[in-house]
N, CA, C and O of each residue as an XYZ file, in Angstrom:
848
protein
N       0.841     -1.212      0.000
C       0.000      0.000      0.000
C       0.874      1.260      0.000
O       0.591      2.226     -0.708
N       1.944      1.229      0.811
C       2.843      2.376      0.886
C       3.466      2.675     -0.466
O       3.544      3.829     -0.889
N       3.915      1.600     -1.149
C       4.508      1.776     -2.479
C       3.481      2.274     -3.484
O       3.813      3.038     -4.390
N       2.230      1.841     -3.324
C       1.172      2.278     -4.220
C       0.891      3.761     -4.078
O       0.707      4.463     -5.071
N       0.857      4.240     -2.829
C       0.637      5.664     -2.584
C       1.799      6.479     -3.121
O       1.607      7.534     -3.724
N       3.014      5.978     -2.894
C       4.212      6.684     -3.364
C       4.227      6.798     -4.885
O       4.516      7.862     -5.434
N       3.912      5.684     -5.567
C       3.909      5.702     -7.033
C       2.810      6.606     -7.572
O       2.996      7.261     -8.598
N       1.656      6.650     -6.884
C       0.562      7.532     -7.298
C       0.960      8.998     -7.174
O       0.668      9.804     -8.058
N       1.627      9.339     -6.078
C       2.083     10.711     -5.873
C       3.117     11.118     -6.919
O       3.073     12.225     -7.457
N       4.051     10.204     -7.197
C       5.089     10.490     -8.193
C       4.463     10.695     -9.564
O       4.850     11.606    -10.295
N       3.494      9.850     -9.915
C       2.813      9.974    -11.202
C       2.013     11.271    -11.280
O       1.982     11.935    -12.316
N       1.370     11.619    -10.173
C       0.586     12.868    -10.126
C       1.477     14.083    -10.349
O       1.146     14.964    -11.143
N       2.600     14.129     -9.651
C       3.523     15.268     -9.798
C       4.123     15.295    -11.192
O       4.291     16.362    -11.782
N       4.448     14.112    -11.722
C       5.022     14.026    -13.069
C       4.038     14.513    -14.128
O       4.432     15.163    -15.097
N       2.761     14.196    -13.941
C       1.742     14.590    -14.914
C       1.362     16.067    -14.801
O       0.823     16.646    -15.743
N       1.644     16.672    -13.648
C       1.181     18.038    -13.406
C       2.319     18.983    -13.012
O       2.080     19.987    -12.342
N       3.536     18.676    -13.415
C       4.678     19.477    -12.973
C       4.589     20.930    -13.448
O       5.045     21.840    -12.755
N       4.004     21.145    -14.628
C       3.861     22.521    -15.130
C       2.936     23.317    -14.210
O       3.231     24.462    -13.866
N       1.820     22.710    -13.814
C       0.894     23.391    -12.906
C       1.547     23.669    -11.562
O       1.327     24.723    -10.965
N       2.351     22.724    -11.084
C       3.034     22.937     -9.805
C       4.010     24.102     -9.889
O       4.141     24.871     -8.936
N       4.689     24.238    -11.008
C       5.612     25.366    -11.190
C       4.849     26.689    -11.189
O       5.286     27.664    -10.578
N       3.701     26.716    -11.880
C       2.887     27.936    -11.930
C       2.371     28.290    -10.536
O       2.402     29.453    -10.134
N       1.898     27.283     -9.803
C       1.389     27.518     -8.455
C       2.515     27.995     -7.535
O       2.319     28.901     -6.725
N       3.687     27.383     -7.663
C       4.838     27.799     -6.859
C       5.215     29.246     -7.170
O       5.546     30.020     -6.272
N       5.162     29.596     -8.448
C       5.471     30.973     -8.852
C       4.470     31.944     -8.218
O       4.858     33.003     -7.723
N       3.173     31.579     -8.233
C       2.139     32.425     -7.627
C       2.398     32.600     -6.136
O       2.215     33.687     -5.587
N       2.823     31.530     -5.493
C       3.122     31.585     -4.054
C       4.305     32.510     -3.779
O       4.272     33.302     -2.837
N       5.344     32.410     -4.598
C       6.522     33.264     -4.441
C       6.166     34.729     -4.683
O       6.649     35.613     -3.976
N       5.319     34.986     -5.682
C       4.851     36.352     -5.945
C       4.132     36.902     -4.713
O       4.327     38.059     -4.340
N       3.314     36.079     -4.094
C       2.601     36.499     -2.886
C       3.557     36.819     -1.747
O       3.388     37.821     -1.052
N       4.560     35.970     -1.555
C       5.549     36.204     -0.500
C       6.286     37.522     -0.741
O       6.465     38.324      0.176
N       6.707     37.732     -1.987
C       7.430     38.965     -2.333
C       6.564     40.193     -2.093
O       7.028     41.188     -1.536
N       5.296     40.121     -2.515
C       4.377     41.248     -2.323
C       4.165     41.527     -0.837
O       4.128     42.683     -0.416
N       4.025     40.459     -0.042
C       3.846     40.630      1.399
C       5.055     41.258      2.052
O       4.921     42.119      2.921
N       6.238     40.831      1.638
C       7.479     41.385      2.196
C       7.630     42.851      1.846
O       7.996     43.663      2.697
N       7.350     43.195      0.593
C       7.479     44.594      0.162
C       6.450     45.497      0.847
O       6.717     46.673      1.094
N       5.275     44.941      1.153
C       4.221     45.756      1.759
C       4.574     46.185      3.183
O       4.000     47.145      3.698
N       5.507     45.486      3.820
C       5.935     45.869      5.168
C       6.488     47.288      5.151
O       6.206     48.088      6.042
N       7.279     47.589      4.125
C       7.861     48.922      4.014
C       6.855     50.004      3.663
O       7.138     51.192      3.819
N       5.684     49.603      3.189
C       4.660     50.577      2.787
C       3.734     50.970      3.931
O       2.883     51.843      3.760
N       3.887     50.336      5.102
C       3.033     50.651      6.246
C       3.338     52.059      6.748
O       4.488     52.496      6.757
N       2.282     52.759      7.166
C       2.532     54.075      7.759
C       2.961     53.908      9.216
O       2.828     52.826      9.788
N       3.469     54.967      9.803
C       4.055     54.893     11.142
C       3.030     54.507     12.202
O       3.356     53.793     13.150
N       1.808     54.970     12.048
C       0.767     54.658     13.028
C       0.452     53.162     13.036
O       0.401     52.541     14.098
N       0.242     52.591     11.858
C      -0.026     51.149     11.756
C       1.133     50.343     12.311
O       0.942     49.379     13.051
N       2.328     50.751     11.945
C       3.530     50.045     12.386
C       3.660     50.077     13.913
O       3.949     49.053     14.533
N       3.449     51.239     14.511
C       3.587     51.383     15.966
C       2.538     50.570     16.709
O       2.843     49.926     17.713
N       1.298     50.597     16.216
C       0.223     49.840     16.862
C       0.494     48.344     16.819
O       0.277     47.642     17.806
N       0.969     47.856     15.674
C       1.250     46.436     15.541
C       2.437     46.023     16.406
O       2.428     44.946     17.003
N       3.457     46.874     16.475
C       4.622     46.590     17.325
C       4.208     46.528     18.793
O       4.637     45.632     19.520
N       3.377     47.473     19.231
C       2.919     47.481     20.621
C       2.130     46.223     20.947
O       2.295     45.637     22.017
N       1.268     45.808     20.016
C       0.460     44.597     20.233
C       1.348     43.371     20.389
O       1.137     42.557     21.288
N       2.334     43.239     19.522
C       3.229     42.078     19.567
C       4.103     42.120     20.808
O       4.350     41.085     21.427
N       4.581     43.320     21.184
C       5.392     43.448     22.400
C       4.603     43.043     23.633
O       5.131     42.377     24.523
N       3.336     43.445     23.686
C       2.475     43.053     24.809
C       2.296     41.545     24.852
O       2.255     40.942     25.925
N       2.190     40.941     23.667
C       2.055     39.482     23.596
C       3.323     38.809     24.128
O       3.246     37.836     24.878
N       4.482     39.328     23.739
C       5.745     38.762     24.206
C       5.886     38.878     25.726
O       6.436     37.989     26.376
N       5.382     39.985     26.285
C       5.505     40.218     27.723
C       4.747     39.169     28.532
O       5.236     38.678     29.550
N       3.535     38.832     28.058
C       2.710     37.881     28.818
C       3.021     36.423     28.471
O       2.451     35.502     29.056
N       3.931     36.225     27.513
C       4.291     34.858     27.134
C       4.855     34.108     28.339
O       5.681     34.636     29.084
N       4.402     32.888     28.514
C       4.916     32.061     29.591
C       4.199     32.275     30.908
O       4.313     31.446     31.810
N       3.457     33.380     31.041
C       2.714     33.649     32.278
C       1.220     33.414     32.116
O       0.524     33.096     33.080
N       0.734     33.571     30.892
C      -0.692     33.372     30.603
C      -0.861     32.254     29.579
O      -0.295     32.329     28.488
N      -1.634     31.217     29.914
C      -1.827     30.106     28.958
C      -2.485     30.590     27.671
O      -3.377     31.438     27.696
N      -2.037     30.043     26.556
C      -2.648     30.401     25.277
C      -4.019     29.733     25.144
O      -4.237     28.621     25.625
N      -4.913     30.423     24.496
C      -6.272     29.915     24.284
C      -6.248     28.956     23.092
O      -6.448     29.365     21.948
N      -5.999     27.672     23.376
C      -5.895     26.678     22.306
C      -7.209     26.510     21.558
O      -7.219     26.179     20.372
N      -8.321     26.741     22.258
C      -9.628     26.620     21.603
C      -9.780     27.678     20.516
O     -10.254     27.384     19.419
N      -9.378     28.911     20.824
C      -9.470     30.000     19.845
C      -8.505     29.773     18.689
O      -8.832     30.039     17.532
N      -7.305     29.275     19.015
C      -6.314     28.989     17.971
C      -6.832     27.910     17.037
O      -6.699     28.017     15.818
N      -7.428     26.861     17.617
C      -7.959     25.754     16.809
C      -9.077     26.235     15.890
O      -9.105     25.899     14.707
N      -9.991     27.017     16.438
C     -11.113     27.511     15.638
C     -10.633     28.378     14.473
O     -11.110     28.237     13.348
N      -9.679     29.281     14.755
C      -9.189     30.176     13.708
C      -8.416     29.407     12.649
O      -8.571     29.663     11.455
N      -7.584     28.466     13.084
C      -6.804     27.666     12.134
C      -7.727     26.798     11.285
O      -7.531     26.672     10.076
N      -8.736     26.197     11.922
C      -9.694     25.364     11.196
C     -10.480     26.202     10.196
O     -10.756     25.756      9.083
N     -10.839     27.423     10.598
C     -11.567     28.323      9.703
C     -10.710     28.684      8.497
O     -11.189     28.656      7.363
N      -9.443     29.025      8.735
C      -8.549     29.401      7.642
C      -8.352     28.253      6.658
O      -8.459     28.437      5.446
N      -8.063     27.069      7.192
C      -7.836     25.911      6.324
C      -9.123     25.456      5.649
O      -9.110     25.012      4.501
N     -10.237     25.571      6.374
C     -11.521     25.204      5.792
C     -11.907     26.127      4.641
O     -12.430     25.673      3.624
N     -11.650     27.413      4.802
C     -11.931     28.374      3.730
C     -11.067     28.081      2.508
O     -11.533     28.152      1.371
N      -9.816     27.756      2.756
C      -8.904     27.440      1.656
C      -9.421     26.242      0.857
O      -9.474     26.278     -0.373
N      -9.796     25.190      1.568
C     -10.279     23.977      0.909
C     -11.593     24.224      0.184
O     -11.768     23.794     -0.956
N     -12.525     24.923      0.848
C     -13.840     25.164      0.256
C     -13.743     26.038     -0.988
O     -14.365     25.739     -2.007
N     -12.967     27.116     -0.912
C     -12.843     28.012     -2.054
C     -12.134     27.332     -3.216
O     -12.523     27.514     -4.370
N     -11.101     26.550     -2.926
C     -10.408     25.804     -3.987
C     -11.374     24.863     -4.687
O     -11.388     24.770     -5.915
N     -12.181     24.167     -3.898
C     -13.159     23.219     -4.456
C     -14.190     23.948     -5.316
O     -14.487     23.522     -6.432
N     -14.733     25.048     -4.793
C     -15.749     25.811     -5.532
C     -15.169     26.389     -6.823
O     -15.793     26.293     -7.880
N     -13.981     26.989     -6.741
C     -13.368     27.590     -7.927
C     -13.073     26.542     -8.996
O     -13.099     26.840    -10.190
N     -12.794     25.320     -8.563
C     -12.553     24.251     -9.519
C     -13.794     23.846    -10.283
O     -13.707     23.224    -11.342
N     -14.958     24.200     -9.741
C     -16.229     23.809    -10.362
C     -16.714     24.790    -11.420
O     -17.662     24.499    -12.148
N     -16.064     25.960    -11.510
C     -16.577     26.969    -12.447
C     -15.676     27.093    -13.675
O     -15.467     28.176    -14.221
N     -15.160     25.952    -14.079
C     -14.380     25.836    -15.315
C     -13.226     26.830    -15.350
O     -12.650     27.158    -14.313
N     -12.892     27.303    -16.536
C     -11.663     28.071    -16.721
C     -11.694     29.400    -15.965
O     -10.639     29.952    -15.653
N     -12.871     29.915    -15.669
C     -13.000     31.174    -14.924
C     -12.414     31.033    -13.522
O     -11.920     32.001    -12.944
N     -12.475     29.820    -12.986
C     -11.993     29.612    -11.628
C     -10.491     29.521    -11.504
O      -9.957     29.656    -10.403
N      -9.787     29.294    -12.614
C      -8.333     29.110    -12.560
C      -7.614     30.321    -11.973
O      -6.828     30.153    -11.040
N      -7.850     31.549    -12.482
C      -7.162     32.696    -11.879
C      -7.540     32.909    -10.415
O      -6.730     33.413     -9.637
N      -8.753     32.532    -10.032
C      -9.177     32.668     -8.638
C      -8.423     31.682     -7.754
O      -8.073     31.998     -6.617
N      -8.177     30.495     -8.279
C      -7.400     29.497     -7.540
C      -5.982     30.004     -7.316
O      -5.438     29.888     -6.218
N      -5.385     30.570     -8.366
C      -4.033     31.117     -8.231
C      -4.023     32.299     -7.259
O      -3.057     32.491     -6.520
N      -5.104     33.091     -7.264
C      -5.203     34.220     -6.346
C      -5.182     33.748     -4.895
O      -4.581     34.398     -4.039
N      -5.835     32.622     -4.614
C      -5.800     32.052     -3.263
C      -4.369     31.783     -2.819
O      -3.995     32.067     -1.681
N      -3.574     31.230     -3.731
C      -2.184     30.913     -3.406
C      -1.381     32.201     -3.209
O      -0.542     32.282     -2.312
N      -1.638     33.202     -4.044
C      -0.953     34.493     -3.899
C      -1.264     35.101     -2.533
O      -0.365     35.603     -1.858
N      -2.522     35.058     -2.129
C      -2.932     35.625     -0.840
C      -2.261     34.875      0.310
O      -1.805     35.490      1.274
N      -2.202     33.557      0.206
C      -1.539     32.772      1.257
C      -0.060     33.138      1.354
O       0.484     33.275      2.449
N       0.579     33.295      0.202
C       1.976     33.707      0.179
C       2.142     35.108      0.746
O       3.106     35.384      1.460
N       1.193     36.003      0.424
C       1.245     37.382      0.914
C       1.219     37.418      2.439
O       2.005     38.132      3.063
N       0.314     36.644      3.035
C       0.193     36.620      4.494
C       1.500     36.146      5.128
O       1.979     36.737      6.095
N       2.064     35.087      4.580
C       3.317     34.559      5.121
C       4.453     35.563      4.915
O       5.236     35.812      5.832
N       4.543     36.134      3.720
C       5.595     37.098      3.421
C       5.514     38.325      4.311
O       6.535     38.808      4.799
N       4.306     38.834      4.526
C       4.132     40.010      5.379
C       4.495     39.692      6.820
O       5.212     40.451      7.472
N       3.995     38.563      7.314
C       4.243     38.200      8.714
C       5.725     38.017      8.989
O       6.267     38.594      9.932
N       6.375     37.212      8.160
C       7.805     36.955      8.351
C       8.607     38.241      8.156
O       9.505     38.541      8.943
N       8.280     39.001      7.107
C       8.994     40.235      6.831
C       8.884     41.236      7.971
O       9.882     41.841      8.363
N       7.680     41.416      8.508
C       7.472     42.369      9.589
C       8.180     41.926     10.862
O       8.850     42.725     11.516
N       8.031     40.652     11.214
C       8.624     40.153     12.449
C      10.141     40.248     12.423
O      10.759     40.650     13.409
N      10.732     39.886     11.316
C      12.191     39.923     11.213
C      12.698     41.357     11.176
O      13.710     41.675     11.801
N      11.999     42.225     10.447
C      12.436     43.623     10.328
C      12.347     44.354     11.663
O      13.256     45.102     12.023
N      11.263     44.143     12.396
C      11.035     44.921     13.611
C      11.579     44.268     14.876
O      11.874     44.963     15.849
N      11.716     42.944     14.878
C      12.126     42.256     16.106
C      13.396     41.426     15.944
O      13.809     40.725     16.868
N      14.008     41.508     14.772
C      15.301     40.852     14.516
C      15.258     39.369     14.903
O      14.390     38.629     14.441
N      16.201     38.939     15.754
C      16.308     37.506     16.049
C      15.075     36.995     16.794
O      14.686     35.839     16.631
N      14.451     37.865     17.624
C      13.244     37.441     18.335
C      12.111     37.165     17.354
O      11.357     36.206     17.518
N      11.997     38.010     16.337
C      10.975     37.809     15.318
C      11.216     36.550     14.519
O      10.287     35.794     14.236
N      12.482     36.325     14.153
C      12.821     35.120     13.404
C      12.545     33.874     14.224
O      12.021     32.888     13.707
N      12.897     33.916     15.504
C      12.655     32.772     16.381
C      11.158     32.517     16.512
O      10.711     31.370     16.483
N      10.388     33.592     16.655
C       8.944     33.433     16.838
C       8.280     32.804     15.616
O       7.497     31.863     15.748
N       8.591     33.322     14.425
C       7.955     32.773     13.221
C       8.422     31.340     12.966
O       7.674     30.523     12.428
N       9.663     31.042     13.354
C      10.158     29.671     13.188
C       9.388     28.710     14.077
O       9.019     27.616     13.649
N       9.146     29.123     15.316
C       8.454     28.256     16.274
C       6.951     28.186     16.014
O       6.347     27.121     16.138
N       6.355     29.306     15.658
C       4.891     29.365     15.556
C       4.351     29.014     14.179
O       3.240     28.498     14.061
N       5.134     29.292     13.129
C       4.630     29.121     11.765
C       5.232     27.930     11.028
O       4.529     27.238     10.291
N       6.514     27.688     11.220
C       7.193     26.652     10.435
C       6.603     25.255     10.602
O       6.373     24.573      9.603
N       6.344     24.800     11.856
C       5.859     23.413     12.024
C       4.600     23.095     11.224
O       4.523     22.054     10.571
N       3.608     23.993     11.273
C       2.347     23.715     10.573
C       2.448     23.985      9.074
O       1.832     23.287      8.269
N       3.233     25.008      8.701
C       3.343     25.369      7.292
C       4.140     24.359      6.471
O       4.000     24.304      5.249
N       4.962     23.571      7.127
C       5.667     22.494      6.426
C       4.659     21.547      5.782
O       4.911     20.968      4.725
N       3.510     21.402      6.444
C       2.449     20.547      5.920
C       1.454     21.346      5.084
O       1.105     20.936      3.977
N       0.996     22.480      5.604
C      -0.102     23.201      4.969
C       0.263     23.816      3.622
O      -0.580     23.868      2.727
N       1.504     24.285      3.458
C       1.877     24.903      2.187
C       1.877     23.889      1.045
O       1.240     24.148      0.024
N       2.563     22.740      1.165
C       2.504     21.758      0.072
C       1.092     21.245     -0.192
O       0.712     21.024     -1.342
N       0.313     21.057      0.880
C      -1.060     20.575      0.706
C      -1.910     21.617     -0.010
O      -2.714     21.268     -0.875
N      -1.744     22.882      0.335
C      -2.494     23.954     -0.334
C      -2.137     24.023     -1.811
O      -3.005     24.237     -2.657
N      -0.854     23.841     -2.118
C      -0.423     23.833     -3.517
C      -1.019     22.644     -4.265
O      -1.482     22.783     -5.396
N      -1.004     21.486     -3.631
C      -1.580     20.297     -4.257
C      -3.077     20.493     -4.496
O      -3.604     20.091     -5.533
N      -3.752     21.110     -3.533
C      -5.181     21.387     -3.684
C      -5.433     22.332     -4.850
O      -6.385     22.153     -5.610
N      -4.574     23.341     -4.988
C      -4.708     24.297     -6.092
C      -4.500     23.604     -7.433
O      -5.207     23.894     -8.398
N      -3.538     22.694     -7.496
C      -3.271     21.965     -8.741
C      -4.451     21.060     -9.091
O      -4.886     21.023    -10.241
N      -4.965     20.332     -8.105
C      -6.105     19.439     -8.337
C      -7.323     20.229     -8.811
O      -8.004     19.817     -9.750
N      -7.596     21.355     -8.169
C      -8.739     22.193     -8.550
C      -8.553     22.773     -9.948
O      -9.492     22.819    -10.742
N      -7.324     23.219    -10.240
C      -7.041     23.771    -11.572
C      -7.206     22.711    -12.646
O      -7.768     22.976    -13.708
N      -6.722     21.526    -12.373
C      -6.822     20.434    -13.355
C      -8.288     20.073    -13.612
O      -8.679     19.830    -14.753
N      -9.094     20.040    -12.549
C     -10.508     19.724    -12.736
C     -11.218     20.836    -13.501
O     -12.090     20.574    -14.329
N     -10.834     22.082    -13.216
C     -11.417     23.226    -13.925
C     -11.100     23.158    -15.417
O     -11.964     23.408    -16.257
N      -9.854     22.819    -15.736
C      -9.442     22.682    -17.138
C     -10.183     21.514    -17.799
O     -10.574     21.596    -18.963
N     -10.367     20.441    -17.049
C     -11.106     19.281    -17.545
C     -12.531     19.667    -17.937
O     -13.026     19.264    -18.989
N     -13.185     20.455    -17.077
C     -14.546     20.905    -17.383
C     -14.569     21.781    -18.632
O     -15.486     21.687    -19.447
N     -13.561     22.630    -18.775
C     -13.495     23.521    -19.928
C     -13.297     22.739    -21.222
O     -13.948     23.015    -22.230
N     -12.403     21.771    -21.185
C     -12.117     20.985    -22.384
C     -13.318     20.167    -22.823
O     -13.498     19.900    -24.011
N     -14.132     19.773    -21.866
C     -15.273     18.905    -22.187
C     -16.608     19.649    -22.157
O     -17.666     19.029    -22.055
N     -16.552     20.986    -22.245
C     -17.770     21.783    -22.143
C     -18.755     21.511    -23.275
O     -19.966     21.648    -23.097
N     -18.237     21.125    -24.440
C     -19.109     20.893    -25.589
C     -19.324     19.412    -25.884
O     -20.067     19.040    -26.792
N     -18.664     18.594    -25.105
C     -18.821     17.151    -25.296
C     -20.086     16.659    -24.607
O     -20.415     17.088    -23.501
N     -20.771     15.772    -25.262
C     -21.940     15.146    -24.640
C     -21.458     13.890    -23.917
O     -21.272     12.828    -24.512
N     -21.267     14.057    -22.619
C     -20.755     12.939    -21.834
C     -21.882     12.284    -21.044
O     -22.903     12.895    -20.727
N     -21.650     11.036    -20.750
C     -22.577     10.299    -19.918
C     -22.666     10.967    -18.547
O     -21.649     11.353    -17.971
N     -23.887     11.102    -18.029
C     -24.067     11.703    -16.708
C     -23.314     10.933    -15.636
O     -22.795     11.513    -14.683
N     -23.263      9.621    -15.808
C     -22.541      8.791    -14.834
C     -21.057      9.127    -14.833
O     -20.419      9.151    -13.781
N     -20.507      9.389    -16.025
C     -19.095      9.754    -16.124
C     -18.821     11.100    -15.459
O     -17.835     11.264    -14.741
N     -19.711     12.058    -15.710
C     -19.562     13.375    -15.077
C     -19.646     13.251    -13.558
O     -18.873     13.869    -12.825
N     -20.587     12.450    -13.108
C     -20.764     12.260    -11.670
C     -19.532     11.596    -11.062
O     -19.094     11.950     -9.967
N     -18.987     10.638    -11.784
C     -17.791      9.941    -11.288
C     -16.613     10.901    -11.152
O     -15.917     10.889    -10.137
N     -16.384     11.737    -12.173
C     -15.281     12.696    -12.128
C     -15.476     13.710    -11.002
O     -14.521     14.099    -10.331
N     -16.726     14.131    -10.805
C     -17.027     15.076     -9.732
C     -16.753     14.446     -8.371
O     -16.170     15.083     -7.494
N     -17.169     13.209     -8.200
C     -16.956     12.524     -6.926
C     -15.463     12.320     -6.657
O     -15.007     12.509     -5.530
N     -14.702     11.937     -7.685
C     -13.261     11.760     -7.529
C     -12.617     13.074     -7.098
O     -11.802     13.112     -6.176
N     -12.998     14.144     -7.780
C     -12.464     15.471     -7.461
C     -12.795     15.856     -6.021
O     -11.929     16.332     -5.288
N     -14.036     15.652     -5.623
C     -14.476     16.017     -4.272
C     -13.767     15.194     -3.213
O     -13.357     15.730     -2.184
N     -13.616     13.905     -3.450
C     -12.937     13.029     -2.490
C     -11.478     13.428     -2.324
O     -10.964     13.435     -1.205
N     -10.810     13.758     -3.413
C      -9.411     14.174     -3.339
C      -9.276     15.448     -2.512
O      -8.378     15.558     -1.676
N     -10.166     16.408     -2.743
C     -10.130     17.655     -1.973
C     -10.380     17.381     -0.489
O      -9.739     17.987      0.370
N     -11.306     16.474     -0.186
C     -11.587     16.118      1.208
C     -10.376     15.451      1.860
O     -10.073     15.706      3.026
N      -9.692     14.604      1.108
C      -8.486     13.946      1.645
C      -7.413     14.988      1.945
O      -6.756     14.934      2.985
N      -7.243     15.928      1.030
C      -6.260     16.994      1.245
C      -6.655     17.874      2.427
O      -5.797     18.324      3.186
N      -7.959     18.117      2.580
C      -8.419     18.877      3.740
C      -8.121     18.114      5.025
O      -7.784     18.712      6.047
N      -8.247     16.797      4.968
C      -7.896     15.970      6.123
C      -6.434     16.161      6.510
O      -6.096     16.202      7.692
N      -5.570     16.278      5.500
C      -4.154     16.535      5.770
C      -3.966     17.923      6.379
O      -3.098     18.122      7.230
N      -4.789     18.889      5.935
C      -4.721     20.226      6.524
C      -5.135     20.218      7.997
O      -4.694     21.061      8.779
N      -5.982     19.263      8.364
C      -6.378     19.149      9.771
C      -5.178     18.784     10.647
O      -5.107     19.181     11.810
N      -4.238     18.027     10.079
C      -3.011     17.715     10.819
C      -2.240     18.999     11.090
O      -1.730     19.209     12.191
N      -2.159     19.861     10.071
C      -1.495     21.155     10.244
C      -2.218     21.997     11.291
O      -1.582     22.721     12.057
N      -3.547     21.901     11.323
C      -4.331     22.630     12.326
C      -3.995     22.166     13.736
O      -3.844     22.984     14.643
N      -3.880     20.870     13.917
C      -3.539     20.315     15.234
C      -2.135     20.741     15.658
O      -1.899     21.036     16.830
N      -1.210     20.772     14.708
C       0.151     21.216     15.010
C       0.143     22.682     15.426
O       0.804     23.074     16.387
N      -0.619     23.484     14.683
C      -0.699     24.916     14.981
C      -1.377     25.166     16.320
O      -1.092     26.159     16.991
N      -2.276     24.262     16.710
C      -3.032     24.441     17.949
C      -2.257     24.001     19.184
O      -2.314     24.663     20.220
N      -1.537     22.895     19.084
C      -0.916     22.313     20.275
C       0.622     22.357     20.270
O       1.233     22.695     21.284
N       1.238     22.023     19.151
C       2.701     21.950     19.124
C       3.336     23.335     19.058
O       4.250     23.634     19.826
N       2.854     24.191     18.139
C       3.436     25.527     17.988
C       3.347     26.349     19.280
O       4.352     26.936     19.680
N       2.178     26.417     19.956
C       2.121     27.164     21.218
C       3.048     26.599     22.287
O       3.631     27.349     23.071
N       3.184     25.270     22.317
C       4.084     24.653     23.292
C       5.526     25.061     23.031
O       6.277     25.327     23.969
N       5.919     25.112     21.755
C       7.273     25.529     21.404
C       7.499     26.995     21.752
O       8.552     27.356     22.276
N       6.507     27.842     21.460
C       6.617     29.271     21.775
C       6.746     29.466     23.285
O       7.556     30.272     23.742
N       5.950     28.732     24.054
C       6.011     28.838     25.526
C       7.360     28.341     26.043
O       7.913     28.905     26.987
N       7.877     27.310     25.438
C       9.154     26.737     25.862
C      10.293     27.741     25.718
O      11.208     27.785     26.541
N      10.221     28.551     24.649
C      11.273     29.533     24.397
C      10.807     30.955     24.726
O      11.320     31.932     24.181
N       9.824     31.049     25.630
C       9.234     32.358     25.942
C      10.266     33.346     26.496
O      10.201     34.537     26.193
N      11.206     32.870     27.297
C      12.209     33.766     27.870
C      13.060     34.432     26.786
O      13.437     35.597     26.917
N      13.362     33.689     25.713
C      14.192     34.236     24.630
C      13.416     35.246     23.788
O      14.013     36.060     23.083
N      12.081     35.194     23.861
C      11.246     36.084     23.066
C      10.906     37.385     23.782
O      10.402     38.322     23.163
N      11.180     37.450     25.084
C      10.815     38.657     25.844
C      11.889     39.721     25.718
O      11.755     40.804     26.289
């Protein structure tokens, strides 16, 4: 079974390597845009955000993190990503740029967060994003890209067959396959949610003294 899954993944990437490159490019564009936007912040926004983060660092290690709130927010973010990718894949070629936009936005958020933390807090910012973001994003970023590729491929499939008279059973089968794959990928995103909820806060608390 393990070899079967491995061969399926290799075949999937081999068949869709062009789409993966495009999605990766969109993600990098988002990261770059997020990083550059840090410098475009006005002084008031910058000061307010710095004060908020400094206050968070001060209470680190003394006040337990609200894991319930973290779980809900992470689940909402990942759920929105999966749902929008699935929906955009259903609207044929029109959905393709929207799918890429999702990846750009995800890259933007990461680029802005990392860029701001490192610029304003130096090693403390780098340590914080490494502890709080890296563990879950190791899983969520590749899964989000795979979801974007699957949705894009299904969207292109619908476009190519828009004028073909296909059996309803065949259409239903392709739709079910597409939906199941997205659900499986969302299941993998749930692992990232659990990491973000329990492991990342534990790591941040463990190194709380270095962050103050």
